[in-house]
C-alpha positions in Angstrom: -4.7 -27.9 15.8 -6.1 -28.3 19.3 -6.4 -32.1 19.0 -2.9 -32.6 17.6 0.0 -33.7 19.8 3.1 -31.6 20.1 4.8 -33.9 17.6 1.9 -33.8 15.3 1.9 -30.0 15.3 5.6 -30.0 14.5 5.1 -32.3 11.6 2.3 -30.1 10.3 4.6 -27.1 10.4 7.3 -29.0 8.5 4.8 -30.1 5.8 3.6 -26.5 5.4 7.2 -25.3 5.3 8.0 -27.7 2.4 4.9 -26.8 0.5 5.6 -23.0 1.1 9.1 -23.3 -0.2 7.8 -25.2 -3.2 5.3 -22.5 -4.0 7.8 -19.7 -3.6 10.3 -21.5 -5.9 7.6 -22.2 -8.4 6.4 -18.6 -8.5 9.8 -17.0 -8.6 11.7 -19.7 -10.5 9.2 -20.8 -13.1 6.1 -18.6 -13.3 7.8 -15.2 -13.2 10.6 -16.0 -15.8 8.0 -17.5 -18.1 5.8 -14.4 -17.8 8.7 -12.1 -18.4 9.7 -14.0 -21.5 6.2 -13.8 -22.8 6.1 -10.0 -22.3 9.4 -9.7 -24.1 8.0 -11.7 -27.0 5.1 -9.2 -27.2 7.5 -6.3 -27.2 6.7 -5.3 -23.6 9.8 -6.7 -21.9 12.3 -3.9 -22.0 11.6 -2.3 -18.7 11.1 -3.0 -15.0 9.2 -6.1 -14.0 10.3 -6.6 -10.4 8.7 -3.7 -8.5 6.7 -2.7 -11.5 3.5 -1.7 -9.6 5.4 0.8 -7.5 7.3 2.2 -10.4 4.5 4.7 -11.3 4.5 6.0 -7.7 8.3 6.4 -7.6 8.5 8.0 -11.0 5.7 10.5 -10.5 7.0 11.4 -7.0 10.4 12.0 -8.6 9.1 14.0 -11.5 7.0 16.2 -9.2 10.0 16.7 -6.8 12.6 17.4 -9.4 10.7 18.9 -12.3 7.3 19.9 -10.8 5.4 17.8 -13.4 1.8 16.8 -13.1 1.6 13.0 -12.4 -1.5 12.7 -14.5 -0.1 14.3 -17.6 0.4 12.5 -20.9 4.1 13.1 -20.8 4.5 11.5 -17.4 2.3 8.5 -18.6 4.6 7.9 -21.5 7.6 8.1 -19.2 6.0 5.5 -16.9 5.4 3.2 -20.0 9.0 3.7 -21.1 10.2 2.6 -17.7 7.9 -0.5 -17.5 8.0 -1.6 -21.1 11.1 -0.1 -22.6 9.1 2.3 -24.8 5.9 4.4 -24.7 2.7 2.5 -25.9 1.2 3.5 -29.2 -1.8 1.1 -29.4 -1.3 0.6 -33.1 -3.4 -2.5 -33.2 -6.3 -4.0 -31.2 -3.9 -6.5 -29.6 -1.7 -3.7 -28.2 -2.3 -2.3 -24.7 -4.3 1.0 -24.6 -2.3 4.2 -25.1 -3.0 5.2 -21.5 -2.2 1.8 -20.0 -0.4 2.0 -16.6 -1.0 5.8 -16.3 -0.8 7.0 -12.7 -4.2 6.1 -11.2 -3.6 6.8 -7.5 -4.8 9.9 -5.5 -2.1 12.6 -5.6 -1.4 12.3 -1.9 0.2 8.9 -2.6 3.1 10.9 -4.1 3.1 13.2 -1.1 3.5 10.2 1.2 6.2 8.5 -0.7 8.2 11.5 -2.0 11.3 10.6 0.2 11.7 7.4 -1.9 12.1 9.6 -5.0 15.5 10.6 -3.7 16.7 7.0 -4.0 17.4 4.9 -7.1 14.5 2.6 -8.1 16.8 -0.4 -7.9 17.3 0.3 -4.2 13.7 1.2 -3.6 12.2 -2.0 -5.0 14.5 -4.2 -3.0 13.8 -2.3 0.2 10.0 -2.4 -0.5 10.0 -6.2 -1.1 11.6 -6.7 2.3 9.4 -4.1 4.0 6.2 -5.3 2.5 7.0 -8.9 3.5 7.6 -7.8 7.1 4.4 -5.7 7.2 2.4 -8.6 5.8 3.8 -10.9 8.4 3.0 -8.3 11.1 -0.5 -7.9 9.8 -1.3 -11.6 10.7 -0.5 -10.9 14.4 -2.5 -7.7 14.2 -5.6 -9.4 12.7 -5.5 -12.1 15.3 -5.5 -9.4 17.9 -8.3 -7.6 16.2 -10.3 -10.8 15.9 -9.6 -11.4 19.7 -8.3 -15.0 19.2 -5.3 -16.6 20.8 -3.5 -19.2 18.8 -0.6 -21.6 19.4 2.9 -20.8 18.1 2.5 -23.6 15.5 -0.8 -22.2 14.2 0.9 -18.8 13.8 3.9 -20.3 12.1 1.6 -22.1 9.6 -0.5 -19.0 9.0 2.7 -17.0 8.4 4.2 -19.5 6.0 1.0 -20.0 4.0 0.4 -16.2 3.8 3.8 -15.3 2.6 4.0 -18.1 0.1 0.5 -17.6 -1.3 0.1 -16.6 -4.9 -1.6 -13.3 -3.9 1.3 -12.2 -1.6 4.1 -13.4 -3.8 2.6 -11.4 -6.7 2.3 -8.4 -4.4 5.9 -8.7 -3.1 7.4 -9.2 -6.6 5.4 -6.2 -8.0 6.0 -4.1 -4.9 2.2 -3.6 -4.8 1.0 -0.8 -2.5 -2.1 -2.9 -1.7 0.1 -4.8 0.8 0.5 -1.5 2.7 -3.3 -1.1 2.7 -3.7 -4.7 4.1 -1.3 -3.8 6.9 -3.0 -0.5 7.7 -6.4 -2.2 7.9 -5.0 -4.7 10.3 -3.3 -2.1 12.4 -6.4 0.1 12.4 -8.8 -2.6 13.6 -6.2 -3.9 16.2 -6.3 -0.3 17.6 -10.1 -0.1 17.4 -10.7 -3.2 19.5 -8.5 -1.7 22.2 -10.7 1.4 22.1 -7.9 3.6 20.7 -10.3 5.3 18.4 -8.3 8.3 17.2 -5.3 6.1 16.4 -7.6 3.6 14.6 -9.2 6.4 12.6 -5.9 8.0 11.7 -4.5 4.7 10.5 -7.6 4.0 8.5 -7.3 7.3 6.7 -4.1 6.1 5.1 -5.8 3.1 3.5 -7.3 5.5 1.0 -4.1 5.4 -1.0 -6.1 2.6 -2.6 -9.7 3.6 -1.8 -11.3 0.8 -3.7 -9.9 -1.6 -1.1 -11.4 0.1 2.0 -14.3 2.2 0.9 -17.0 -0.4 1.7 -15.7 -0.9 5.2 -15.3 2.9 5.6 -19.0 3.3 4.8 -19.8 0.8 7.5 -17.5 2.5 10.1 -19.2 5.9 9.4 -22.6 4.3 10.2 -21.0 2.5 13.2 -19.5 5.7 14.6 -22.6 7.8 13.9 -24.9 5.3 15.7 -23.2 6.2 19.0 -21.7 9.6 18.3 -20.6 10.6 21.7 -18.7 7.3 22.3 -17.3 6.8 18.8 -16.9 10.2 17.2 -13.2 10.3 17.9 -12.7 7.6 15.3 -14.3 9.7 12.6 -12.3 12.8 13.7 -9.1 10.8 13.2 -10.1 9.4 9.9 -11.6 12.5 8.4 -9.0 14.8 9.9 -6.1 12.9 8.3 -7.9 12.4 5.0 -8.5 16.1 4.8 -4.9 16.9 5.7 -3.6 14.6 2.9 -6.0 16.1 0.3 -5.2 19.7 1.2 -1.4 19.0 1.1 -1.9 17.5 -2.4 -4.0 20.5 -3.5 -1.2 22.9 -2.4 1.2 21.0 -4.7 -1.3 20.2 -7.6 -4.4 22.5 -7.4 -6.2 20.5 -10.1 -5.3 17.0 -9.0 -8.9 15.9 -8.1 -10.2 16.7 -11.5 -7.2 15.0 -13.2 -7.6 11.9 -11.0 -11.3 11.6 -11.8 -10.5 11.9 -15.5 -8.0 9.1 -15.2 -10.5 6.9 -13.3 -13.2 7.6 -15.8 -11.1 5.9 -18.5 -9.5 3.3 -16.3 -12.3 0.7 -17.1 -11.4 0.8 -20.8 -8.1 -1.0 -20.3 -8.4 -2.5 -16.8 -10.1 -5.9 -16.2 -13.6 -5.6 -14.7 -14.4 -6.4 -11.0 -13.9 -10.1 -10.1 -17.6 -11.0 -10.2 -17.9 -9.7 -13.7 -14.6 -11.2 -14.7 -15.6 -14.6 -13.4 -18.7 -14.7 -15.5 -16.7 -14.6 -18.7 -16.9 -12.3 -21.7 -20.4 -13.3 -22.7 -22.3 -13.1 -19.4 -20.0 -10.7 -17.5 -21.0 -7.4 -19.2 -24.7 -8.2 -18.8 -24.9 -9.8 -15.4 -21.9 -8.3 -13.7 -23.1 -4.8 -13.1 -26.5 -5.8 -11.6 -24.7 -8.3 -9.4 -22.3 -5.6 -8.2 -25.3 -3.4 -7.3 -26.9 -6.3 -5.4 -23.6 -7.0 -3.5 -23.1 -3.4 -2.6 -26.7 -3.1 -1.5 -26.3 -6.2 0.7 -23.2 -4.7 2.2 -25.1 -1.5 3.0 -27.9 -3.5 4.6 -25.4 -5.5 6.6 -23.6 -2.3 7.7 -26.9 -0.7 8.8 -28.0 -3.8 10.8 -24.6 -4.1 12.5 -24.1 -0.4 13.2 -24.7 -0.8 16.9 -22.4 -3.8 17.7 -19.4 -3.2 19.9 -15.9 -4.0 18.9 -15.8 -6.8 21.5 -18.6 -8.6 19.7 -17.9 -11.6 17.4 -20.4 -10.0 15.1 -18.2 -7.0 14.6 -15.2 -9.1 13.5 -17.5 -11.2 11.3 -19.0 -8.1 9.7 -15.7 -6.5 8.9 -14.3 -9.8 7.5 -17.4 -10.3 5.3 -17.4 -6.7 4.0 -13.8 -7.0 3.0 -14.5 -10.2 1.2 -17.5 -8.6 -0.6 -15.1 -5.7 -1.6 -12.7 -8.2 -3.2 -15.4 -9.5 -5.6 -17.5 -6.4 -6.2 -14.9 -3.6 -6.6 -11.4 -5.1 -7.1 -10.3 -5.9 -10.7 -10.4 -9.6 -11.7 -6.6 -9.9 -12.1 -5.7 -8.1 -8.9 -4.9 -11.2 -6.8 -2.4 -9.2 -4.8 -5.3 -7.2 -3.3 -6.7 -10.4 -2.0 -4.7 -9.7 1.1 -7.9 -8.1 2.5 -9.3 -11.7 2.7 -6.8 -12.5 5.5 -9.1 -11.6 8.5 -11.9 -13.7 7.0 -9.7 -16.7 6.4 -8.2 -16.4 9.9 -11.7 -16.1 11.4 -12.8 -19.3 9.6 -9.7 -21.1 10.6 -10.2 -20.2 14.3 -13.9 -20.5 14.5 -15.0 -23.3 12.2 -15.8 -25.7 15.1 -18.3 -23.4 16.8 -22.0 -24.4 17.2 -23.1 -22.2 14.3 -21.0 -24.4 12.0 -22.5 -27.8 13.0 -24.7 -28.3 10.0 -23.9 -30.7 7.2 -24.5 -28.0 4.6 -21.8 -25.8 6.2 -19.3 -28.7 6.2 -19.8 -29.1 2.5 -19.3 -25.4 1.8 -16.3 -25.3 4.1 -14.7 -28.4 2.4 -15.1 -26.8 -1.0 -13.7 -23.5 0.2 -10.7 -25.3 1.9 -9.9 -27.1 -1.4 -10.0 -23.9 -3.3 -7.8 -22.1 -0.8 -5.2 -24.8 -0.5 -5.2 -25.8 -4.1 -2.0 -23.9 -5.0 0.0 -25.8 -2.3 -1.6 -29.1 -3.0 -0.6 -29.2 -6.7 2.7 -27.4 -6.6 4.9 -30.2 -5.2 3.6 -32.9 -7.7 4.0 -30.3 -10.5 7.6 -29.6 -9.5 8.3 -33.4 -9.6 6.6 -33.7 -13.0 8.7 -30.8 -14.3 11.7 -33.2 -14.4 9.9 -35.6 -16.7 7.8 -33.3 -19.0 9.3 -31.6 -22.0 8.9 -27.8 -22.4 6.2 -28.1 -25.1 4.0 -30.2 -22.9 4.7 -28.4 -19.7 4.3 -24.9 -21.0 2.2 -25.1 -24.2 -0.6 -27.1 -22.7 -1.0 -24.8 -19.7 0.1 -27.4 -17.2 2.4 -24.9 -15.6 -0.6 -22.6 -14.7 -2.3 -25.3 -12.5 -1.4 -23.7 -9.1 -3.1 -20.5 -10.1 -6.3 -21.8 -11.5 -8.2 -21.5 -8.2 -7.0 -17.9 -7.4 -10.1 -16.2 -8.6 -12.3 -18.6 -6.7 -10.7 -17.8 -3.3 -12.7 -14.6 -2.7 -15.9 -16.2 -3.8 -15.4 -19.2 -1.5 -14.4 -16.9 1.4 -17.6 -14.9 0.9 -19.7 -18.0 0.8 -18.3 -19.3 4.1 -18.4 -16.0 5.9 -22.0 -15.3 4.7 -23.1 -18.7 6.0 -21.4 -18.1 9.3 -23.1 -14.7 9.7 -26.5 -16.0 8.9 -26.1 -19.0 11.3 -24.6 -16.8 14.1 -27.6 -14.4 13.8 -30.1 -17.2 13.8 -28.4 -18.8 16.9 -28.4 -15.5 18.8 -32.1 -15.0 18.0 -32.9 -18.5 19.3 -30.9 -17.8 22.5 -32.9 -14.6 23.1 -36.1 -16.6 22.6 -35.1 -19.2 25.1 -34.2 -16.5 27.7 -37.8 -15.1 27.5 -39.8 -16.6 30.4 -43.3 -17.8 30.1 -44.5 -14.8 32.1 -42.9 -12.5 29.7 -44.4 -14.3 26.8 -47.8 -13.9 28.4 
């Protein structure tokens, strides 16, 4: 937005505001009611929908507090299902969800952290969380910008805020009261502290991201390498992270001595009823089961190599921010389930980095511009189509609008956003490294070469 006049910036904010309101209305006013009606038709609509992802946390915390029940037990699982679907699941046919569907799959210390909410009604909790999660997500934008060491105009921040809060990923997370939004905030807060050399605070905040370890484990592995590479300078980060992680686990063991074994048992069966990671999910039912696992191994190996190569970079380096952004993007396609769009909040630093740095010398090639254009279309697709779709809704009958899948158009590109973000960040990293290598070669004098 640097080349736009003040009036042009104001118009850009207005256009984004209109598109954001349209997307929010479409999600809450059309998509969600239709999805709820479909679940009801399948016999799964008798329970909580709004706040449904947090309901297992609230209920297991409440059951543990009031009745000392094991959150991983079959009885508690059936109580969770009754609250979410109106009745426990029996899995009488192949079309029915698995009997263990929506069982408590979080580490037990999640219940320890959220037990105060168990004293409140779930109706009050889900409203409070929708507001709190929205505020934390908004704050995470400012924290990521600080962590990335970029300064933006008020108009840029307003646009980033509107688009983030009205994105399909965040709207899904807010409606479901998805704890992944907390993880997104904690990651932002941790790295904002890290770039200010507040290492113990950064490590302590990072420890709490393990409430959903699949979202942060890849970056955690990199940070262990990063801290170990300069142990005297950076060990305080690991002390904070490992110290708080140990505290949470020990507190959970005091309450539930066998929780680790129970949790691992739940995780071992999670894949039987949960969609596979995004890269496998994107390949479809034929290719996914065969090509997905090898690709995941390749992606995680690439993340390990990247982490090892970047272990010595300082937090003030652009390579540090680029590495963190790319590792989070790789996490979104290699570890997170295909339908978990709400967890795509971890793409935020990568998207902000691209938005702020796309005009740098490393991005000058025509190839990059093609990749960036395709990624931009994928990212903005939901806002591009939603306003014409809302206008068309007035003229299309329900059979045409709903039965032919027209109403799902804004969400068709959702699974492609992590893939596109990975492609752009990967290209940026390669070109940045190449440019730095060329700069070092230029700095070498003829005498040094001799």
